[in-house]
N, C-alpha and C positions, 0 to 999 in steps of 0.2 A: 096055182099052188096056194094052198091056204096056210096061213101062219097062225100061231097062237102065242100068246104072251103069258108069262106067269102072273098070278094075282099079286097085287101089292102086298108088301110085308105087313103083317098085323102089328098093332102097337106094342104087342108083347114079344115080338120076334127079337132074337139076339142082335141082329144088325141094327134095327131101329133103336133098341135100348142102348147099345154102345155109342151110337151117334149122338144121343140126347144126353148121355151122362157127362157131367162136368168132371174133368180129371183134376187131380190134386195139384196145388201150386208146386213149383219147382223146389222150393225150400220149405215146404210144409213140414211141420213137426207138431208134437203134442202141445196144445195151447191151453191158456187159462184166461179168465176174465179178471182184469185188474181194475179196482175202483177206489178212488180216494178224492175227497173234496169236490165231488161232482164230476170228476174226470174219470172216464172209463176207456179201456183199450184191450184188445185181444193181443196177448203177448205169448212168446214161448213159455212153456211150463216152468223152465228153470230160471226165469227172471224173477227176482224177488226184490221187495222194497228194502233198500239199504238206509236211506236217509230222507227226511222230510222236514220242512219248516214253514212258518207262516200260517195263514188262515185262508178262509174261503175267497177273500178279495185279493189276496196277494200271497204268493208262496212258491215253493219249488219242491221237487222230489226227484229221486234217482232210483232206478231199478238196475240191478247188477246180476251177472251170472258168476260162475266160479272164478272167472278170470278178470272180472272188473266191470266197469260201467258199460251199460248197454242202452239205456233210455233215460234221457233227462227231459223234464217238463218244467217250464216256468210259466206263471200266469199272474196277471194283475188286472184290476179294474181301475183304469185311469180316471182321475178326477176331471181332467180336461178331455178334449177329443183324442181318440186313439190314433196312433201312428204306427202301423205294423212295420213299415220299413225302418223306422227309428228303433223299434224294439229289437229287430233282427240285428241292426248295426251295433246296438249296445251289447247284445249277447255275443256276437262274433268278436267285437273289440275286447271283451273280457277274456275270451279264449285265446286271442292273439297275444294279449298282455301276459297271460299266464305262461304261454309257450315261450315268449321272449325271455321271461324271467328264468325259465329252465333251460334256455339256450337251445330250443328245439325249433325245427322248421314249422311254418304255418302259413297257409295261403287260402284265400277264398276261392272256391271252385265253381265253374259252371255246373248246373245241376240238371238232371233229367226231369221228366214230368212225373214227379213222385205222387202227388195227390191232385185229383181233379177238382178244381174250384167250382165248376158248374154242377157236378154231381152232388157236391156237399152243400150247395147253396151258400157258399162263402166267397162272395165276389172279391174280397180283399185278401184272399189267401195267397201267400207267397212261399214258394219252395226255395231252399238254399242248401249250400254244401260247403265243406271245408276239407282240406288235405293237410295232414301233419307229417310227422316222421314216418317213413315207410316201414321201418323196423320197430316201431313202438309196439310193445306187446300188449298194451292196454287201450290205446286210443290213437290210431293212425289216420282215421277219417271219420267224417260225420255227415249225415244227410237228414235234413229236417224241413219243417214247414211251420208257418205262423199265420194266425188270422185273428180277426176281431169277431166275436160272436154277437149277433144282433139280439139274441134272446137273453143270455146271462150277462152281457156287457163286459166280459173279460177278454183280454188279449192273451192268447196262448202261443208260446214258442216251445217247440219240441224237436229233438233230434235223436236219431239212432246212431250209435257209435260202432265203428268197425275197428279191427286191430290187425296186427302184423300177420301176413299170410292169407288174409281174406281178400278175394277179388272184389274190385270196386263194384262191378255189376251185381254181384251177389248181395253186398251190403245195401246197395240202392234198392234192390228188389225187396229185401227184408224190411227196409225202412218204409217203402211204399205200402207193404201189407200192414205193418203195425200202425203207421200214421193215418192210413185210410180208415182204420177202425176207431181212431181216437175221437171221443165225444167229450164236450166240455160242460155238459149240464145233464141233469136227469129229466124225467118227464112226469107230468101229473103232480108236481110238487114233492116228489120223492127222489132220493139219490141212492145209487148203488155204492156200497162199500164192500170191497172184495180184496182181501189180502191174506197171504199164507193159507189159502184154502177156506178161510172164513168169509162167508158172503151173506149180506143182509141189506135190506132197504130201510132208510131212515128219512123222515121228513126233512126237507131242505132248510126249514126254519130252525132245526136243531143243529148248532154249530159244534165243531170238534172242541171238546174241553181239554182232554188229555188222551195220550195213547202210550202204552208200554208194550213194545213188541219184543218179547224175550223168548229165548229158546225154551220151548215147552209151556209157555204161558203168554196169552195175549189179553190185554185189557184196553178197551176203548170206551170213552165216555163222551156223550154229546149233551149240550145244554141249550135251553131256550129261555131267554130272559123273560120273566113274568112282568108284563106291563100293568102298572097300577096308576090310578089318578093321584096326582100330588095334592088335589083339592080335598080328598076324602081321608078321614082317619083310617089307616090300614094297619092291621096287626103285622108285626115283624115277620111272622112265619109265612104270611102270604107273599112276601117279597122274594122267597126262595126261587131260584131258577128251576124250571122243569128239567127233568133229567132222564136220559136213557143210557144204560151202561151194559156192556157185554164182556164176559170173560170166557176164555176157553183154556182149559188146563189139560195137558197131555199126560200120558202114562197113568190113566185112571185106575188100571188094575193094580198098580203098585200102591197108589194112595189109598185105595179102598180095601187093601188086603187085610188090614187089622180092624176095620170099623165100617159100619154101613154108611151109606151116603148121607142119611139124615144126621148122624153124629158128626160126620166130617163138616157138614154145613154149619152146625152150631159152633164147633171148635175153631174153625178157620175163618169163615166169612163173618160171623157175628162179632168176633173179637177184633177183626181188622177194621170194622166200620166204627169210627169214633163219632159220627154224626147221627146215626140212626140206631134204633133198637127194634127188634122183631119179635113177633109172637112165635110159639112153637111151630115147626113145619107141619103142613097138612098135605096128605098124599093126593096126587093127581096124575094125569098122563099128558105127555108132550111128545108129539111126533112118534107115537106108539111106544114111547119109553116111559117106564115108571119115573115119576118126578115128584118134586116137592115145591109147594108154594108157601110163601110167608108174607104176612101183612105186617106193616111196621109204622113207626112214627118217629118224631124227633127224639133224640136222646137227651137234649138239653131240657131241663125241667121248665125253664121260663118259656120256651117255645111250646111245650105241651100245654101249659096254662093258657097261653095266648090262643092256641088252637081251640081249646075247649070254650073259651069266652067267645071267640069269633063264630064258632059253630052254633053255640047255644043262644047267643044274644044277637049277633049280627047276621045270622043265617048265611054265613059265607063258608062254603066248604073248600078247604084247601087241597093241595096235591095229595093224592093217595100214593102211599109208598108200598111197593110190592117187590118180591124177589122170587124168581122161578129158577129152579136148579134141576138138571137131569143128567143122567149118565148114558152116553151112547156107546153101547158095547161094540158096535161095528167099527167105529173110528177110535175106540178106546180113549175117549175124551169126556171131560165134565164141562157142561155149559151152564153159564149163569147169566140170566137176563134180569136186570134191575130197572125199575121205572118209578118215576115220581112226576105224575102229570095231573093236571086239573081235571075235574069231571067231564068238561067239554071235550077233552082229548082222550077219554078212556079207551077209545078204539085203537089208538096208536100202538100201545104195547102188543095188542093182539095182532095187528097187521105186521109189526116188526117180527113177532114170533113166527107168523106164517111164512115170512120171507126167508127166515134163517134155516139153512140146511145144515144138518150136523154131520153129514158124511158125503 
């Protein structure tokens, strides 16, 4: 008796396709890329930056949802040798002291395999956990990891916080997903900044100068100190820090209801800047939106004279000041990108602009 067998399933057959398809994670939800001070992580969409402090070498931040703290990250670049275990001890001791002050339970807990140290090439990575009051509506448990980065030199300590009614296993799984995505430095000399839907790339040599994260308005400024030789006579204006700044203003349709964008630029942005003055706006296009670009210079007369002398007689060209403004109808927001960079870095504002998505 002869037998026959069915031909193997083709690569496009439903059975083969279903077997190869990666199914979603158990607690998957809509996510976002968060980025701040060289740190990036994939987090749930509803986690937002509540507080931040410090600088690139040492600082901390907290992300929250509607009910309270969800992710806390601390980092520092130690002057002496790093001790990850000690950093965790200091962190947990602080949480324990705070709980004792509030007369709440707190104990350190055995932890599961949250983050794989081998896969992340972080041999010093240590996972940790803690358990607090079971009925605490904001923070009943936390699961985290810490490591020293051989590239950026920072020690990072981070934990995801669970609250009353959430199963331990669920919080651990969520912590594993978030912390496995956490990176502590950028690549190629650039860092990703992503907060409240605003995302752009900035050179790592530009350090955060100031940030105002207000409802309906974001303002972030980065500065790079201009290095000059102390042995040479240098005009004062050449010592100004190089600068990149971005603003995002919501409800553009309301702001522009009574005046065109170019008039709004002159009325609001020009008057608010006490250090610079700009030429009239010139029409251009940015990300397929009608936009305006303005060239400027120092507002202080003494600096303008020093700039003229240095350019005319010393042949030293200082930072070029520019402002680009456009209205994205799709997101209903106004975007402002300002830059003050030396000629050698003229490509930086263009690259930053290319990385900035307005919707």
